[in-house]
SELO-883398 format. One line per field, with one value per residue (C-alpha): residue in one letter; x, y, z. Coordinates in pm, 1 decimal. Example, Ala and Ser with C-alpha at 12.3 -4.5 7.8 and 13.67 -1.06 7.14 Angstrom:
<pts>
type: A, S
u: 1230.0, 1367.0
v: -450.0, -106.0
w: 780.0, 714.0
</pts>
This chain:
<pts>
type: M, S, T, A, E, Q, P, S, R, R, I, V, L, A, A, A, V, A, A, A, V, T, G, T, A, G, S, A, A, A, A, G, T, A, V, E, A, G, A, D, T, D, R, S, A, A, R, Q, V, D, Y, R, A, W, T, S, Y, T, D, W, R, G, G, T, A, A, G, T, R, A, L, A, G, S, R, P, G, L, V, I, G, T, P, E, G, T, T, E, Y, T, D, P, H, T, G, T, K, A, R, W, E, Y, A, T, W, T, S, P, V, H, R, L, A, V, P, A, T, E, V, I, A, S, W, N, A, H, T, P, A, G, S, W, L, Q, I, E, L, K, G, T, Y, S, D, G, T, A, T, P, W, Y, V, M, G, R, W, A, A, G, D, Q, D, I, R, R, T, S, V, D, D, Q, S, D, G, R, S, S, I, W, T, D, T, F, A, I, D, D, P, A, T, G, L, R, L, A, S, Y, R, L, R, L, T, L, H, R, E, P, G, T, K, V, T, P, K, V, W, R, A, G, A, M, G, S, D, V, P, D, R, F, T, V, P, A, S, K, P, G, L, A, R, E, L, T, V, P, R, Y, S, Q, E, I, H, V, G, Q, Y, P, E, Y, D, N, G, G, E, A, W, C, S, P, T, S, S, Q, M, I, I, E, Y, W, G, G, R, L, T, R, E, Q, L, S, W, V, D, P, A, Y, T, D, P, Q, V, C, H, A, A, R, F, T, Y, D, H, Q, Y, E, G, C, G, N, W, P, F, N, A, A, Y, A, A, T, F, D, G, L, Q, G, V, V, T, R, L, G, S, L, T, D, L, E, T, L, I, A, A, G, I, P, A, I, T, S, Q, S, F, L, K, E, E, L, T, G, A, G, Y, G, T, A, G, H, L, M, T, V, V, G, F, T, A, D, G, D, V, I, A, N, D, P, N, S, P, T, N, E, A, V, R, R, V, Y, K, R, R, E, F, E, N, I, W, L, R, T, K, R, Y, N, A, S, G, K, V, V, S, G, T, G, G, V, C, Y, L, Y, F, P, A, R, P, T, P, R, Q, R, A, A, L, A, A, V, G, V, R
u: 1219.6, 1296.8, 1284.2, 1267.1, 1073.4, 1367.0, 1214.5, 1261.0, 1314.9, 982.2, 830.6, 1005.1, 841.6, 524.1, 501.0, 535.5, 212.0, 47.0, -247.8, -318.8, -528.2, -752.7, -1083.6, -1357.7, -1380.4, -1465.0, -1715.7, -1643.2, -1639.2, -1875.9, -1753.4, -1702.1, -1864.0, -1726.3, -1569.8, -1633.1, -1480.6, -1691.4, -2025.5, -2137.8, -2178.9, -1786.3, -1746.9, -2014.5, -1778.1, -1763.4, -1449.2, -1216.3, -981.3, -981.9, -707.8, -709.3, -482.7, -405.5, -336.3, -512.7, -436.1, -747.6, -606.5, -266.2, -446.8, -692.3, -406.0, -196.4, 118.4, 395.2, 657.1, 503.2, 312.5, 84.9, 136.5, -98.4, -94.5, -126.5, 15.9, -52.1, 192.8, 377.6, 678.7, 911.9, 802.9, 940.0, 1146.6, 985.2, 1322.6, 1667.6, 1699.6, 2009.0, 1985.3, 2248.0, 2213.9, 2221.1, 2383.9, 2676.8, 2722.9, 2701.7, 2558.2, 2397.6, 2187.4, 1873.4, 1616.0, 1260.0, 894.9, 596.3, 241.4, -38.3, -318.2, -642.4, -790.0, -910.5, -1157.8, -1133.5, -1463.3, -1265.7, -1144.7, -803.2, -565.4, -282.2, -220.2, 47.4, 140.8, 276.6, 377.5, 508.7, 749.2, 1076.0, 1372.3, 1628.8, 1989.5, 2031.2, 1684.3, 1472.3, 1148.7, 1017.4, 641.8, 477.4, 153.3, -60.3, -389.2, -669.4, -762.8, -1143.2, -1151.6, -1046.5, -702.0, -412.7, -101.9, 235.6, 378.3, 480.2, 784.2, 661.4, 988.5, 1260.7, 1320.7, 1520.6, 1516.6, 1905.1, 2130.3, 2392.0, 2219.9, 2081.5, 2034.8, 1656.6, 1533.3, 1258.4, 1286.6, 1245.7, 1187.0, 863.4, 582.9, 345.9, 258.8, -75.1, 60.6, 388.1, 572.4, 698.1, 916.5, 658.6, 343.7, 120.6, -2.8, -237.1, -24.5, -351.6, -615.3, -816.5, -883.3, -1122.8, -896.9, -864.9, -732.8, -1026.4, -882.5, -530.1, -312.6, -16.7, 259.2, 507.8, 863.2, 1044.6, 1412.1, 1675.8, 2042.1, 2014.0, 2050.4, 1940.8, 1614.5, 1589.0, 1277.4, 1148.9, 807.1, 533.3, 241.0, 66.9, 73.8, -176.9, -234.4, -400.9, -605.7, -747.7, -902.1, -923.0, -1006.9, -827.8, -850.4, -641.6, -884.3, -1082.6, -1398.2, -1329.8, -1414.1, -1562.0, -1358.9, -1459.9, -1192.6, -938.3, -647.9, -277.9, -88.4, 245.3, 448.2, 858.9, 994.6, 1284.5, 1463.2, 1605.8, 1777.8, 2048.6, 2142.8, 2255.4, 2572.0, 2554.1, 2576.0, 2542.2, 2517.7, 2164.5, 2021.6, 2209.2, 2207.4, 1942.0, 1798.7, 1630.9, 1540.3, 1174.1, 1012.0, 1244.3, 1241.7, 878.9, 873.7, 1080.6, 903.6, 590.7, 770.5, 873.6, 534.1, 418.6, 733.4, 960.4, 1333.6, 1635.2, 1946.1, 2296.0, 2419.8, 2198.0, 2301.3, 2675.3, 2737.0, 2646.8, 2913.8, 2867.4, 2911.9, 2575.9, 2254.7, 1946.9, 2155.9, 1787.6, 1726.5, 2048.2, 1919.1, 1606.8, 1747.3, 1981.4, 1720.5, 1447.8, 1675.0, 1601.5, 1925.5, 1726.2, 1535.3, 1822.5, 1626.2, 1458.1, 1118.1, 971.0, 650.0, 616.1, 967.3, 912.4, 590.6, 805.0, 1063.6, 804.3, 673.1, 1031.2, 941.0, 776.1, 403.0, 360.8, 197.9, 236.9, 47.6, 54.4, -289.5, -479.8, -730.8, -1015.0, -1030.5, -916.7, -1228.4, -1027.5, -749.0, -934.2, -1103.0, -731.0, -612.5, -924.8, -835.8, -451.6, -333.4, -122.2, -42.1, 226.4, 113.3, 294.3, 246.0, 387.9, 342.2, 477.7, 602.0, 297.4, 51.3, 128.7, 151.4, 416.1, 603.3, 892.1, 956.9, 846.9, 879.1, 837.3, 773.6, 761.7, 669.7, 541.4, 350.6, 4.2, -24.8, -352.4, -546.8, -618.8, -961.2, -1004.8, -936.5, -612.2, -351.0, -90.6, 222.2, 542.9, 768.5, 1110.9, 1199.9, 1308.0, 1630.3, 1592.3, 1380.3, 1222.2, 1112.2, 959.1, 584.8, 403.0, 52.0, -96.0, -402.1, -682.2, -789.7, -429.8, -310.6, -605.0, -568.0, -196.6, -231.0, -525.1, -525.0, -381.4, -303.5, -67.9, 111.3, 468.7, 701.7, 738.5, 361.2, 377.9, 124.8, 250.8, 105.7, 20.8, -8.4, -395.2, -410.2, -113.1, -27.2, 148.2, -38.6, 158.0, -34.2, -34.1, -28.7, -328.3, -529.9, -769.5, -1142.9, -1112.9, -844.0, -962.9, -1287.6, -1104.0, -889.3, -1170.7, -1334.6, -1053.5, -1065.2, -795.0, -864.6
v: 577.2, 777.8, 567.3, 651.1, 976.6, 1118.9, 1386.0, 1308.4, 1601.4, 1548.4, 1571.1, 1873.7, 2032.0, 1888.9, 2004.3, 2378.9, 2310.1, 2121.5, 2378.8, 2251.5, 1979.1, 2205.8, 2349.0, 2190.2, 1980.4, 2167.0, 2001.1, 1664.7, 1452.4, 1136.1, 833.3, 552.3, 255.6, -35.0, -330.0, -662.3, -527.4, -385.8, -208.4, 124.9, 217.0, 188.1, 495.9, 708.0, 1000.8, 1228.3, 1201.8, 1481.0, 1436.1, 1561.4, 1347.2, 1488.2, 1344.3, 1419.1, 1108.1, 1062.0, 1198.0, 1401.9, 1557.4, 1627.5, 1804.8, 1991.7, 2173.4, 2505.3, 2399.2, 2629.9, 2392.7, 2061.0, 1796.9, 1521.3, 1178.9, 927.3, 548.3, 298.5, 510.1, 873.2, 1125.8, 1458.0, 1525.2, 1837.7, 1916.3, 2257.6, 2426.8, 2721.6, 2859.8, 2806.4, 2881.7, 2861.5, 2638.6, 2633.0, 2330.4, 2434.2, 2099.6, 2066.0, 2473.0, 2327.7, 2590.1, 2495.5, 2588.5, 2386.5, 2403.1, 2388.3, 2354.1, 2370.5, 2258.6, 2413.7, 2218.2, 2333.2, 2502.5, 2233.6, 2340.9, 2121.3, 1926.0, 1971.4, 2308.8, 2246.0, 2315.9, 2081.9, 1973.3, 1709.6, 1703.5, 1355.7, 1263.3, 958.5, 1040.3, 906.6, 1139.6, 1001.8, 1126.1, 1498.9, 1569.3, 1660.5, 1815.6, 2065.5, 2070.5, 2381.7, 2453.8, 2763.2, 2809.5, 3030.0, 3073.0, 3077.0, 3459.5, 3450.8, 3586.5, 3367.9, 3194.9, 3239.5, 2991.0, 2720.5, 2469.7, 2110.7, 1946.5, 1945.9, 1564.1, 1343.9, 934.8, 955.5, 1183.8, 1271.1, 1600.1, 1741.7, 1659.9, 1592.8, 1816.2, 1986.2, 2374.0, 2540.8, 2882.2, 2918.8, 3127.9, 3406.0, 3463.6, 3293.3, 2954.7, 2756.8, 2478.4, 2214.3, 1970.4, 1830.7, 1977.1, 2301.8, 2412.4, 2692.9, 2832.5, 2950.5, 2701.5, 2858.2, 3191.4, 2968.0, 3024.5, 2720.0, 2652.5, 2638.2, 2529.4, 2503.3, 2445.2, 2246.2, 2350.7, 2105.9, 2248.3, 1971.9, 2047.3, 1892.1, 1955.2, 2216.6, 2101.6, 1748.4, 1530.1, 1392.8, 1464.2, 1397.1, 1211.4, 1267.8, 1008.9, 1107.1, 1446.6, 1505.7, 1657.7, 1545.8, 1808.5, 1744.6, 1911.3, 1630.4, 1773.4, 1785.2, 1440.0, 1240.5, 929.3, 802.7, 593.2, 233.9, 56.6, -296.3, -586.0, -709.4, -904.3, -1154.0, -1171.0, -1178.4, -1088.8, -1227.7, -925.2, -943.3, -860.4, -661.5, -550.7, -165.9, -264.7, -484.4, -187.0, 28.3, 198.5, 139.8, 449.4, 713.8, 1000.5, 884.8, 997.4, 791.8, 463.8, 183.2, 298.4, 595.0, 396.5, 266.9, 470.8, 330.1, -23.0, -33.5, 87.9, -169.7, -417.2, -336.8, -268.9, -605.3, -745.9, -595.1, -749.5, -456.8, -567.6, -413.3, -500.9, -619.8, -310.5, -97.9, -240.2, -257.6, 66.8, -130.7, -302.5, -669.0, -776.3, -608.1, -818.0, -666.4, -435.9, -314.9, -123.9, 47.7, 166.6, 252.4, 475.6, 634.0, 737.3, 856.3, 1085.5, 1470.1, 1672.1, 1973.5, 1745.8, 1500.8, 1221.7, 920.2, 1001.1, 1285.4, 1117.2, 1188.8, 1118.0, 747.0, 758.4, 888.9, 625.2, 354.9, 447.8, 428.1, 60.1, -58.6, -80.3, 87.4, 421.9, 566.4, 818.7, 975.6, 1027.7, 991.4, 726.5, 716.7, 418.0, 54.4, -29.7, 140.3, -62.7, -347.8, -260.7, -221.9, -540.2, -732.5, -624.1, -745.4, -380.1, -336.0, 5.1, 200.3, 393.3, 670.1, 665.3, 799.8, 630.5, 579.3, 220.1, 113.1, 242.7, -27.2, -391.7, -588.0, -334.1, -288.1, 82.2, 404.7, 654.4, 998.1, 891.0, 541.2, 417.7, 31.6, -191.0, -310.5, -632.9, -800.4, -853.1, -1157.5, -1353.4, -1118.5, -797.3, -747.1, -566.8, -768.9, -553.8, -589.3, -357.2, -283.9, -168.2, -564.5, -723.9, -943.7, -1003.9, -1312.3, -1098.2, -808.4, -985.0, -858.5, -866.6, -586.9, -481.3, -325.3, -76.6, 59.4, 59.2, 262.2, 532.6, 598.1, 605.6, 831.9, 1079.4, 1440.4, 1470.8, 1281.6, 1312.7, 1224.4, 1058.8, 1422.6, 1457.5, 1731.8, 1755.3, 1694.0, 1590.0, 1263.2, 1217.9, 1180.4, 864.2, 973.6, 657.7, 554.2, 358.5, 172.8, -13.1, -135.7, 133.4, -79.2, -209.0, -484.8, -395.1, -494.9, -304.0, 28.7, -0.3, -52.7, 263.8, 459.8, 366.1, 555.9, 818.6, 763.1, 734.0
w: 1736.7, 2088.9, 2371.1, 2751.4, 2685.1, 2521.3, 2272.5, 1913.2, 1667.1, 1533.3, 1884.3, 1992.2, 1667.6, 1730.7, 2073.8, 1922.9, 1711.3, 2001.2, 1978.4, 1652.4, 1783.4, 2029.1, 1942.5, 1780.0, 1476.2, 1172.1, 885.5, 824.0, 546.2, 516.9, 620.2, 381.3, 352.6, 572.6, 369.2, 565.8, 903.3, 1139.9, 1147.2, 1064.7, 1455.9, 1460.9, 1224.5, 1414.2, 1458.9, 1162.4, 973.1, 1055.2, 768.6, 416.5, 172.2, -196.8, -473.8, -840.6, -1018.9, -1369.8, -1689.0, -1662.5, -1331.6, -1476.6, -1759.8, -1533.4, -1365.9, -1490.1, -1652.6, -1703.1, -1920.1, -1770.1, -1984.7, -1886.4, -1993.4, -2076.8, -2041.6, -1779.4, -1485.7, -1582.1, -1482.2, -1515.1, -1683.2, -1792.4, -2166.1, -2268.5, -1957.1, -1823.6, -1770.7, -1553.5, -1175.8, -975.8, -647.6, -373.6, -151.0, 213.7, 305.3, 73.1, -54.7, -405.0, -628.3, -974.1, -1241.3, -1334.7, -1605.1, -1437.3, -1542.8, -1276.8, -1264.9, -1001.7, -914.8, -921.0, -566.4, -349.7, -105.1, 212.1, 336.7, 677.8, 724.4, 864.3, 1144.3, 985.9, 643.3, 522.8, 141.6, -12.7, -380.7, -568.4, -825.3, -1035.4, -1039.7, -1240.5, -1216.9, -1289.4, -1159.7, -879.1, -767.1, -511.3, -396.0, -242.6, -88.6, -74.0, 108.0, 162.6, 546.0, 672.4, 688.0, 308.8, 349.1, 201.9, 294.2, 138.2, -101.1, 152.1, 52.8, 175.6, 52.2, -188.2, -300.4, -510.4, -489.6, -465.9, -328.7, -595.7, -739.8, -399.7, -42.6, -1.1, 258.1, 459.9, 481.8, 844.8, 943.3, 732.8, 878.9, 810.4, 1149.2, 1128.1, 1036.9, 1027.5, 865.3, 1098.5, 886.9, 673.1, 833.0, 777.1, 1093.1, 1233.8, 1464.8, 1722.4, 1650.6, 1962.7, 1747.2, 1524.9, 1209.1, 971.5, 637.3, 390.2, 47.6, -83.9, -413.8, -463.1, -685.4, -828.0, -969.4, -1175.9, -1214.4, -1458.4, -1558.7, -1842.6, -2206.8, -2121.0, -2188.6, -1825.5, -1628.7, -1315.8, -1349.5, -1058.8, -1047.6, -744.8, -554.2, -286.1, 70.0, 363.2, 571.2, 925.9, 1217.0, 1521.1, 1840.9, 2142.2, 2310.6, 2586.6, 2532.0, 2204.3, 2206.5, 2190.2, 1837.3, 1837.2, 1713.8, 1362.2, 1194.7, 1283.9, 1021.8, 1018.4, 704.2, 612.4, 637.2, 650.5, 998.5, 1067.6, 1366.3, 1387.4, 1705.6, 1524.1, 1314.1, 1647.4, 1549.5, 1180.3, 971.2, 1234.4, 992.8, 920.5, 1244.5, 1489.2, 1314.8, 1370.8, 1707.5, 1526.6, 1249.9, 1306.8, 1000.7, 730.1, 892.1, 896.0, 545.7, 428.9, 587.0, 361.6, 50.5, 66.1, 153.9, -193.2, -357.3, -380.3, -374.7, -398.5, -632.7, -518.6, -724.5, -524.5, -185.7, -290.5, -79.6, 249.1, 458.0, 361.1, 709.4, 801.6, 818.9, 641.9, 428.8, 284.6, 612.4, 584.1, 230.7, 344.3, 614.5, 379.0, 117.7, 352.1, 521.8, 547.8, 589.7, 737.2, 996.7, 1061.4, 1094.2, 887.4, 1017.4, 758.1, 693.2, 319.4, 251.4, 349.6, 135.9, -157.5, -101.5, -114.0, -444.5, -599.9, -606.0, -926.0, -902.1, -546.9, -427.7, -64.4, 89.3, 411.3, 625.0, 931.3, 1001.9, 1247.5, 1460.6, 1456.3, 1241.5, 960.6, 1005.1, 998.0, 676.0, 520.7, 665.5, 534.3, 183.7, 251.9, 290.9, 639.5, 755.4, 933.1, 1251.0, 1420.7, 1809.1, 2142.2, 2500.4, 2840.1, 2920.8, 3115.0, 2869.6, 2624.0, 2782.8, 2654.2, 2456.8, 2726.1, 2645.0, 2647.2, 2318.4, 2245.5, 1909.7, 1731.0, 1414.8, 1365.9, 1138.7, 1183.3, 1012.4, 1159.5, 1453.6, 1661.2, 1703.8, 2055.2, 1815.0, 1975.2, 1775.9, 1574.3, 1488.1, 1356.4, 1602.2, 1482.7, 1859.8, 1931.8, 2006.1, 1676.7, 1363.4, 1526.3, 1837.7, 1599.5, 1582.7, 1906.9, 2007.9, 2182.4, 2361.2, 2140.3, 2383.9, 2470.3, 2121.1, 1985.4, 2241.3, 2221.1, 1846.3, 1816.1, 2112.4, 2050.0, 2391.0, 2653.8, 2953.9, 2965.2, 3220.5, 3404.4, 3384.4, 3138.9, 2870.1, 2538.2, 2197.9, 2004.3, 1643.9, 1608.3, 1398.3, 1173.6, 923.4, 603.5, 354.1, 86.1, -210.2, -582.6, -817.7, -961.4, -683.6, -706.4, -682.0, -334.3, -246.2, -415.6, -209.9, 133.1, 46.7, -47.8, 280.0, 453.1, 235.4, -1.1, -375.2
</pts>
């Protein structure tokens, strides 16, 4: 988190694409059925988000493979079969040059139900030592012309082979990649992304049999209208989930090589809370690198293994989702939601969510700080409909549980424009959230996810 309105690297980047939330929304996907929480009237605004993922054996068989093969089973996936060739990669963060065998898989074209101003890819994979993967996106604009292949991330679960990284300076003069987000440069022209394909490139050390395995690859396209305020939703649920509480602030000064230590660790701290809610645990061996004097070493671990060496921070949204999915039995996605009714739907099914927001100190009663970008975990709702959040920007673990006013929270999370402390108009996240959930959801959980557009 960045407090006192000091711009984080993500907010600086977001400001450059603030125009990506202007203009009118494109055609929207139909809203899903509400699950126990809230009436259909709370979903009266048409959805402005289209999330599509490839996860099944049929999905993996349906793409174009060049050296990859689909695996069936309880958790279908994509692996290297017979490598397509070898390539040389020089790690920009270490200078290490190495050769890798590689194989690719390209998804079918997905035509967006919401012609998009922004697209964020996310993926779930296992990358044993000696392997890594790259995910790219290529789209077709609404005028029929095409984008180049854009790199959306180079990723490994560990950091011994490559340094996981986003890739800067990608643009064709009409769209650009800002860390983890594809954005139309000037949405006021009416230009949108109408469709896209994803390409996965799986790498391994030559002559070995190791392989990455990808379980989920998808992307969220959106066209959220320009707004300083959003309509108020009606309270529909009183429930609180028992989610572990961790403070980022007790880690201030620890491992400053990972984005200046705990002061900026809101994203991995929030991720670790929900990972442990679902039963994810790190072994003593995995945590052996952490100074034994540090409390909650798993938070230090989450910071290290979500760190984006180009962005120089732990707040890369897809890297957090991918980290969560390295734990057995978990999936993670990045998407946008439309209201607190959507969050109530998830909470009713036992699924907490991590939300991204920015605000002045006076805009969120009880927070005690202002921020240019902060992640926190929504764990429930009071009888009055107020939001119960595990806010990692707290002095102790015991102080992490907060209750925030419903109307204030909903607005700071869902708006796309706001005024900062200097009175300047800056951007908001427009409802971005991370969702972590079981690899085999219950029918109730599956229905709740489907209701918010995630399958």
